[in-house]
TORPA-4810 file (N, C-alpha, C, O; in nm, 3 decimals):
<nodes>
NODE_1_3.676_3.435_3.872_3.576_3.322_3.922_3.495_3.379_4.030_3.539_3.454_4.117_M
NODE_2_3.391_3.344_4.020_3.297_3.359_4.130_3.303_3.319_4.244_3.299_3.196_4.249_D
NODE_3_3.315_3.386_4.377_3.372_3.311_4.502_3.283_3.219_4.548_3.327_3.145_4.636_A
NODE_4_3.143_3.199_4.507_3.055_3.089_4.524_3.101_2.971_4.475_3.087_2.864_4.535_R
NODE_5_3.166_2.986_4.351_3.187_2.882_4.269_3.319_2.815_4.289_3.353_2.716_4.223_A
NODE_6_3.401_2.877_4.390_3.525_2.828_4.440_3.497_2.717_4.575_3.404_2.719_4.655_M
NODE_7_3.604_2.630_4.569_3.597_2.528_4.685_3.616_2.614_4.811_3.660_2.729_4.812_S
NODE_8_3.576_2.543_4.915_3.599_2.608_5.051_3.755_2.624_5.072_3.798_2.726_5.126_R
NODE_9_3.840_2.523_5.029_3.976_2.499_5.037_4.036_2.610_4.938_4.137_2.665_4.980_D
NODE_10_3.999_2.640_4.842_4.048_2.756_4.751_3.989_2.896_4.825_4.056_2.998_4.814_T
NODE_11_3.889_2.897_4.886_3.851_3.020_4.948_3.936_3.069_5.065_3.971_3.184_5.090_R
NODE_12_3.963_2.941_5.138_4.056_2.965_5.242_4.209_3.022_5.208_4.258_3.111_5.277_F
NODE_13_4.274_2.968_5.104_4.387_3.010_5.050_4.384_3.140_4.993_4.487_3.208_4.987_Q
NODE_14_4.269_3.183_4.950_4.244_3.318_4.875_4.241_3.426_5.037_4.307_3.529_5.050_E
NODE_15_4.175_3.385_5.113_4.181_3.460_5.254_4.288_3.470_5.306_4.310_3.573_5.371_A
NODE_16_4.387_3.369_5.295_4.507_3.376_5.361_4.616_3.487_5.277_4.699_3.569_5.319_A
NODE_17_4.574_3.449_5.148_4.653_3.567_5.053_4.625_3.704_5.093_4.712_3.789_5.108_K
NODE_18_4.488_3.725_5.111_4.435_3.855_5.117_4.489_3.922_5.254_4.523_4.040_5.257_A
NODE_19_4.495_3.836_5.370_4.544_3.863_5.502_4.701_3.908_5.487_4.746_4.003_5.551_L
NODE_20_4.777_3.834_5.398_4.912_3.840_5.379_5.000_3.758_5.475_5.107_3.798_5.521_G
NODE_21_4.941_3.634_5.503_5.003_3.538_5.595_4.982_3.403_5.521_4.894_3.390_5.437_Y
NODE_22_5.058_3.314_5.553_5.045_3.170_5.511_5.028_3.086_5.650_5.098_3.107_5.750_S
NODE_23_4.936_3.001_5.642_4.883_2.902_5.727_4.924_2.754_5.701_4.864_2.659_5.752_F
NODE_24_5.027_2.742_5.622_5.072_2.623_5.548_5.176_2.555_5.648_5.190_2.434_5.631_D
NODE_25_5.239_2.605_5.732_5.342_2.542_5.821_5.281_2.508_5.930_5.158_2.514_5.932_G
NODE_26_5.351_2.466_6.043_5.325_2.417_6.177_5.221_2.483_6.254_5.249_2.602_6.268_E
NODE_27_5.123_2.454_6.303_5.046_2.550_6.356_5.069_2.524_6.517_4.992_2.454_6.583_I
NODE_28_5.177_2.585_6.568_5.215_2.562_6.719_5.112_2.598_6.811_5.028_2.687_6.800_R
NODE_29_5.131_2.508_6.913_5.048_2.540_7.056_5.148_2.588_7.177_5.269_2.565_7.181_I
NODE_30_5.089_2.641_7.250_5.165_2.689_7.367_5.174_2.625_7.509_5.199_2.693_7.609_G
NODE_31_5.154_2.499_7.511_5.163_2.418_7.621_5.134_2.273_7.610_5.140_2.217_7.501_G
NODE_32_5.102_2.207_7.726_5.095_2.060_7.735_4.936_2.034_7.707_4.865_2.007_7.804_N
NODE_33_4.886_2.041_7.591_4.761_2.022_7.534_4.739_1.982_7.405_4.846_1.973_7.345_Y
NODE_34_4.655_1.957_7.346_4.628_1.923_7.192_4.550_2.033_7.140_4.462_2.088_7.205_V
NODE_35_4.586_2.069_7.010_4.533_2.180_6.949_4.373_2.135_6.918_4.287_2.223_6.921_A
NODE_36_4.340_2.006_6.890_4.222_1.942_6.835_4.180_1.821_6.883_4.255_1.725_6.899_L
NODE_37_4.063_1.822_6.908_3.999_1.687_6.966_3.870_1.656_6.876_3.783_1.739_6.849_V
NODE_38_3.874_1.532_6.837_3.746_1.507_6.772_3.675_1.392_6.855_3.736_1.295_6.898_R
NODE_39_3.541_1.412_6.874_3.460_1.327_6.946_3.341_1.268_6.853_3.236_1.328_6.877_D
NODE_40_3.329_1.179_6.766_3.228_1.156_6.690_3.243_1.250_6.565_3.347_1.252_6.499_G
NODE_41_3.141_1.324_6.538_3.143_1.420_6.448_3.176_1.550_6.491_3.208_1.639_6.412_D
NODE_42_3.168_1.565_6.629_3.216_1.703_6.686_3.363_1.730_6.690_3.441_1.644_6.729_T
NODE_43_3.401_1.845_6.651_3.548_1.871_6.678_3.567_2.006_6.765_3.515_2.116_6.748_I
NODE_44_3.644_1.970_6.850_3.691_2.108_6.962_3.836_2.148_6.928_3.935_2.075_6.925_Y
NODE_45_3.827_2.290_6.904_3.981_2.338_6.862_4.022_2.427_6.979_3.957_2.530_7.001_I
NODE_46_4.112_2.398_7.046_4.161_2.475_7.158_4.181_2.618_7.113_4.171_2.654_6.996_S
NODE_47_4.209_2.695_7.217_4.223_2.860_7.177_4.338_2.892_7.089_4.451_2.850_7.116_G
NODE_48_4.312_2.968_6.984_4.429_2.997_6.904_4.436_3.158_6.903_4.340_3.231_6.880_Q
NODE_49_4.580_3.204_6.936_4.592_3.331_6.944_4.668_3.385_6.788_4.712_3.303_6.706_V
NODE_50_4.673_3.502_6.772_4.706_3.522_6.630_4.850_3.510_6.604_4.917_3.606_6.567_P
NODE_51_4.892_3.403_6.622_5.046_3.366_6.583_5.063_3.303_6.433_4.980_3.231_6.377_R
NODE_52_5.167_3.339_6.391_5.203_3.313_6.258_5.323_3.274_6.265_5.409_3.356_6.298_V
NODE_53_5.356_3.147_6.238_5.493_3.075_6.262_5.515_3.068_6.411_5.447_3.009_6.495_G
NODE_54_5.640_3.151_6.427_5.675_3.171_6.570_5.633_3.298_6.648_5.657_3.315_6.767_N
NODE_55_5.574_3.379_6.576_5.543_3.508_6.612_5.398_3.534_6.652_5.310_3.503_6.572_D
NODE_56_5.370_3.582_6.756_5.227_3.641_6.769_5.226_3.788_6.707_5.297_3.878_6.751_V
NODE_57_5.150_3.798_6.616_5.165_3.925_6.531_5.067_4.046_6.566_5.072_4.154_6.506_V
NODE_58_4.983_4.018_6.667_4.883_4.117_6.707_4.907_4.108_6.870_4.864_4.005_6.921_V
NODE_59_4.965_4.194_6.949_4.977_4.187_7.088_4.943_4.328_7.132_4.957_4.424_7.057_T
NODE_60_4.896_4.338_7.262_4.872_4.437_7.334_4.721_4.443_7.372_4.641_4.352_7.348_G
NODE_61_4.689_4.566_7.438_4.551_4.579_7.475_4.470_4.653_7.380_4.512_4.755_7.326_R
NODE_62_4.346_4.602_7.357_4.281_4.672_7.260_4.199_4.791_7.301_4.129_4.761_7.398_I
NODE_63_4.185_4.910_7.264_4.160_5.028_7.334_4.251_5.104_7.376_4.225_5.220_7.409_G
NODE_64_4.397_5.044_7.384_4.489_5.130_7.428_4.602_5.128_7.318_4.615_5.230_7.250_A
NODE_65_4.686_5.016_7.296_4.786_5.027_7.205_4.730_4.962_7.052_4.784_4.985_6.944_T
NODE_66_4.627_4.887_7.069_4.572_4.802_6.962_4.426_4.891_6.926_4.352_4.920_7.020_V
NODE_67_4.392_4.932_6.786_4.292_4.979_6.761_4.186_4.861_6.718_4.212_4.742_6.737_D
NODE_68_4.075_4.902_6.664_3.971_4.801_6.622_4.009_4.727_6.514_4.009_4.605_6.532_L
NODE_69_4.048_4.779_6.382_4.094_4.721_6.241_4.204_4.625_6.286_4.199_4.513_6.237_P
NODE_70_4.307_4.652_6.377_4.401_4.568_6.390_4.338_4.441_6.498_4.379_4.325_6.488_R
NODE_71_4.250_4.476_6.587_4.189_4.359_6.659_4.120_4.286_6.577_4.133_4.163_6.585_A
NODE_72_4.043_4.334_6.491_3.969_4.239_6.401_4.071_4.162_6.289_4.026_4.066_6.226_Q
NODE_73_4.191_4.202_6.270_4.282_4.143_6.192_4.334_4.008_6.276_4.359_3.898_6.226_L
NODE_74_4.345_4.049_6.433_4.387_3.945_6.505_4.290_3.834_6.517_4.319_3.714_6.520_A
NODE_75_4.163_3.891_6.523_4.066_3.766_6.506_4.054_3.669_6.376_4.031_3.549_6.382_A
NODE_76_4.071_3.733_6.277_4.087_3.685_6.151_4.191_3.582_6.164_4.158_3.467_6.134_K
NODE_77_4.312_3.603_6.204_4.436_3.517_6.211_4.415_3.402_6.298_4.463_3.291_6.274_I
NODE_78_4.335_3.431_6.410_4.311_3.327_6.503_4.194_3.212_6.418_4.215_3.090_6.423_C
NODE_79_4.095_3.260_6.358_4.005_3.167_6.303_4.074_3.095_6.175_4.053_2.978_6.144_V
NODE_80_4.158_3.182_6.105_4.230_3.100_6.003_4.337_2.970_6.051_4.356_2.867_5.986_M
NODE_81_4.393_3.003_6.169_4.459_2.895_6.239_4.350_2.777_6.270_4.373_2.658_6.246_R
NODE_82_4.245_2.820_6.320_4.136_2.703_6.353_4.105_2.646_6.233_4.122_2.524_6.229_A
NODE_83_4.061_2.704_6.123_4.029_2.667_5.992_4.152_2.553_5.945_4.128_2.443_5.895_L
NODE_84_4.262_2.599_5.968_4.377_2.529_5.900_4.396_2.406_5.984_4.438_2.307_5.925_A
NODE_85_4.369_2.395_6.133_4.372_2.263_6.191_4.243_2.183_6.149_4.255_2.060_6.147_L
NODE_86_4.131_2.234_6.117_4.019_2.170_6.073_4.055_2.101_5.934_4.028_1.983_5.912_L
NODE_87_4.110_2.172_5.858_4.128_2.129_5.705_4.248_2.009_5.729_4.239_1.912_5.654_Q
NODE_88_4.339_2.008_5.810_4.451_1.933_5.824_4.377_1.794_5.884_4.408_1.682_5.844_R
NODE_89_4.293_1.814_5.967_4.220_1.692_6.037_4.141_1.621_5.938_4.151_1.500_5.917_S
NODE_90_4.053_1.708_5.869_3.946_1.635_5.784_3.990_1.617_5.641_3.923_1.547_5.565_L
NODE_91_4.115_1.684_5.597_4.157_1.656_5.464_4.124_1.745_5.359_4.191_1.760_5.256_G
NODE_92_4.014_1.805_5.389_3.947_1.931_5.314_3.829_1.975_5.401_3.763_1.902_5.475_T
NODE_93_3.812_2.127_5.376_3.702_2.191_5.455_3.582_2.140_5.401_3.483_2.156_5.473_L
NODE_94_3.564_2.078_5.284_3.447_2.042_5.220_3.382_1.928_5.318_3.261_1.906_5.314_A
NODE_95_3.459_1.864_5.396_3.410_1.762_5.496_3.360_1.836_5.618_3.319_1.768_5.712_D
NODE_96_3.358_1.950_5.626_3.312_2.038_5.743_3.172_2.067_5.719_3.137_2.138_5.625_L
NODE_97_3.084_2.010_5.806_2.939_2.029_5.819_2.913_2.164_5.872_2.846_2.233_5.795_R
NODE_98_2.947_2.219_5.981_2.905_2.325_6.032_3.006_2.379_6.123_3.092_2.298_6.159_A
NODE_99_3.015_2.499_6.169_3.077_2.587_6.270_2.970_2.592_6.369_2.869_2.655_6.339_I
NODE_100_2.975_2.541_6.469_2.868_2.534_6.576_2.888_2.649_6.683_2.788_2.703_6.732_L
NODE_101_2.995_2.682_6.714_3.019_2.801_6.807_3.152_2.850_6.798_3.244_2.775_6.765_R
NODE_102_3.169_2.966_6.823_3.305_3.033_6.844_3.299_3.102_6.978_3.189_3.144_7.013_I
NODE_103_3.401_3.119_7.056_3.428_3.229_7.171_3.562_3.299_7.133_3.667_3.250_7.093_T
NODE_104_3.526_3.433_7.158_3.660_3.532_7.102_3.676_3.603_7.251_3.585_3.657_7.315_V
NODE_105_3.803_3.591_7.285_3.836_3.643_7.420_3.941_3.760_7.357_4.035_3.741_7.279_Y
NODE_106_3.894_3.884_7.414_4.012_4.009_7.386_4.055_4.055_7.522_3.992_4.066_7.627_M
NODE_107_4.188_4.082_7.490_4.254_4.170_7.594_4.234_4.310_7.565_4.286_4.361_7.465_Q
NODE_108_4.147_4.391_7.665_4.105_4.508_7.625_4.107_4.613_7.748_4.114_4.562_7.860_C
NODE_109_4.102_4.736_7.742_4.088_4.818_7.850_3.932_4.811_7.904_3.838_4.777_7.832_T
NODE_110_3.920_4.846_8.030_3.785_4.834_8.094_3.674_4.925_8.009_3.553_4.904_8.015_P
NODE_111_3.737_5.030_7.929_3.660_5.124_7.872_3.602_5.063_7.728_3.499_5.103_7.673_E
NODE_112_3.678_4.972_7.684_3.651_4.906_7.537_3.514_4.828_7.548_3.496_4.744_7.635_F
NODE_113_3.423_4.859_7.460_3.285_4.814_7.452_3.254_4.752_7.314_3.140_4.717_7.283_T
NODE_114_3.365_4.742_7.230_3.335_4.684_7.093_3.390_4.540_7.072_3.451_4.500_6.973_Q
NODE_115_3.357_4.468_7.187_3.387_4.321_7.173_3.318_4.252_7.045_3.382_4.179_6.969_Q
NODE_116_3.179_4.280_7.028_3.128_4.219_6.908_3.175_4.256_6.781_3.168_4.184_6.682_S
NODE_117_3.229_4.382_6.784_3.276_4.426_6.646_3.412_4.354_6.615_3.443_4.311_6.504_E
NODE_118_3.488_4.345_6.725_3.634_4.256_6.705_3.583_4.120_6.672_3.639_4.074_6.573_V
NODE_119_3.493_4.043_6.725_3.450_3.901_6.665_3.405_3.891_6.551_3.422_3.789_6.484_A
NODE_120_3.340_3.998_6.511_3.271_4.025_6.380_3.379_3.987_6.271_3.344_3.933_6.167_D
NODE_121_3.504_4.016_6.298_3.610_3.993_6.203_3.627_3.856_6.167_3.650_3.819_6.052_G
NODE_122_3.614_3.766_6.284_3.634_3.624_6.293_3.503_3.561_6.189_3.510_3.489_6.090_A
NODE_123_3.388_3.621_6.256_3.248_3.568_6.193_3.236_3.585_6.033_3.193_3.500_5.955_S
NODE_124_3.282_3.713_6.001_3.278_3.751_5.869_3.355_3.657_5.769_3.316_3.629_5.655_E
NODE_125_3.475_3.611_5.831_3.568_3.531_5.766_3.507_3.391_5.728_3.497_3.326_5.623_L
NODE_126_3.470_3.373_5.862_3.408_3.212_5.835_3.298_3.201_5.742_3.289_3.100_5.672_L
NODE_127_3.209_3.301_5.735_3.084_3.301_5.627_3.151_3.302_5.513_3.122_3.210_5.436_F
NODE_128_3.250_3.396_5.469_3.307_3.418_5.336_3.373_3.290_5.287_3.372_3.259_5.168_S
NODE_129_3.431_3.219_5.380_3.512_3.083_5.327_3.409_2.963_5.334_3.411_2.885_5.240_I
NODE_130_3.322_2.942_5.435_3.236_2.825_5.428_3.097_2.840_5.390_3.018_2.746_5.378_L
NODE_131_3.067_2.975_5.371_2.905_3.002_5.323_2.827_2.964_5.464_2.867_2.991_5.577_G
NODE_132_2.706_2.895_5.428_2.610_2.873_5.541_2.663_2.781_5.646_2.610_2.781_5.757_E
NODE_133_2.780_2.691_5.614_2.823_2.622_5.715_2.922_2.692_5.797_2.988_2.627_5.878_A
NODE_134_2.938_2.812_5.785_3.009_2.903_5.881_2.913_2.983_5.960_2.956_3.079_6.024_G
NODE_135_2.776_2.949_5.961_2.689_3.022_6.070_2.700_2.933_6.189_2.687_2.810_6.191_A
NODE_136_2.731_3.032_6.307_2.757_2.987_6.423_2.692_3.059_6.544_2.648_3.173_6.527_H
NODE_137_2.684_3.006_6.653_2.661_3.083_6.781_2.788_3.139_6.840_2.892_3.078_6.818_T
NODE_138_2.789_3.237_6.906_2.914_3.325_6.945_2.899_3.413_7.075_2.807_3.490_7.100_R
NODE_139_3.017_3.382_7.159_3.025_3.487_7.275_3.157_3.541_7.248_3.253_3.481_7.199_T
NODE_140_3.150_3.674_7.290_3.271_3.745_7.271_3.280_3.814_7.404_3.176_3.848_7.461_S
NODE_141_3.419_3.842_7.467_3.436_3.859_7.606_3.564_3.958_7.625_3.671_3.929_7.570_V
NODE_142_3.554_4.044_7.682_3.677_4.124_7.730_3.716_4.073_7.852_3.642_4.045_7.946_G
NODE_143_3.877_4.057_7.845_3.957_3.993_7.940_4.060_4.098_7.986_4.078_4.203_7.925_V
NODE_144_4.133_4.058_8.110_4.253_4.155_8.167_4.370_4.099_8.083_4.443_4.183_8.030_Q
NODE_145_4.400_3.963_8.063_4.523_3.925_7.994_4.509_3.800_7.928_4.435_3.710_7.970_Q
NODE_146_4.587_3.792_7.811_4.575_3.665_7.723_4.719_3.622_7.718_4.807_3.705_7.740_L
NODE_147_4.749_3.491_7.688_4.895_3.416_7.674_4.955_3.488_7.569_4.889_3.526_7.472_P
NODE_148_5.086_3.510_7.582_5.187_3.577_7.520_5.149_3.716_7.488_5.199_3.771_7.389_K
NODE_149_5.059_3.781_7.567_5.032_3.921_7.536_4.936_3.937_7.397_4.924_4.045_7.341_N
NODE_150_4.872_3.820_7.353_4.798_3.838_7.271_4.673_3.912_7.262_4.591_3.893_7.352_A
NODE_151_4.643_3.998_7.161_4.523_4.087_7.173_4.389_4.004_7.177_4.290_4.033_7.245_S
NODE_152_4.404_3.882_7.082_4.275_3.803_7.084_4.295_3.669_7.095_4.395_3.629_7.035_V
NODE_153_4.221_3.574_7.162_4.222_3.443_7.142_4.071_3.393_7.108_3.969_3.456_7.136_E
NODE_154_4.078_3.275_7.047_3.958_3.236_6.976_3.938_3.075_6.995_4.034_3.006_6.960_L
NODE_155_3.839_3.016_7.040_3.817_2.865_7.033_3.688_2.847_6.934_3.613_2.934_6.888_D
NODE_156_3.687_2.717_6.918_3.590_2.690_6.806_3.552_2.544_6.830_3.632_2.455_6.856_L
NODE_157_3.396_2.527_6.816_3.367_2.387_6.817_3.288_2.390_6.670_3.221_2.483_6.626_I
NODE_158_3.315_2.266_6.607_3.262_2.236_6.459_3.196_2.115_6.460_3.187_2.058_6.568_A
NODE_159_3.143_2.060_6.357_3.079_1.930_6.306_3.126_1.900_6.176_3.118_1.983_6.086_A
NODE_160_3.172_1.789_6.162_3.209_1.736_6.045_3.085_1.650_5.994_2.991_1.619_6.067_A
NODE_161_3.095_1.617_5.871_3.005_1.527_5.812_3.014_1.387_5.849_3.129_1.350_5.830_H
NODE_162_2.948_1.301_5.890_2.954_1.175_5.926_3.046_1.090_5.834_3.045_1.094_5.711_P
NODE_163_3.128_1.009_5.914_3.219_0.929_5.800_3.159_0.820_5.733_3.222_0.757_5.648_K
</nodes>
């Protein structure tokens, strides 16, 4: 089947299968906050680390113990968690009007300068699952440390179709 003919929800499931992870279970958070807040048609997703189930699956410093492909995988897992939260909140990704903005934080060495390439992992996945609704603004930032020694953390702002 042509990927464009598939629903967003089906493309989401296919992407999860291709990554080798399931995002069907609980999307755990790591503190005293909520994972998602909706204000009208705008939806804010808290920072997501590459956690699957109970395990943060990509940890360590990019440019030292984590290479670019592994860091891109981490960014993809983060965005899949965010999409899973959106899907659960909306009932279907078809009700998502647009991804407005993503911010991708990377725990990396001072010499590492490929933050945009890491963030491309998340951006490309958003486009492949959501099509034009996946077009977004983006900031990618290298940082000293992230929660749970995660290599990547991503937050997201989206817009839903009006109810």
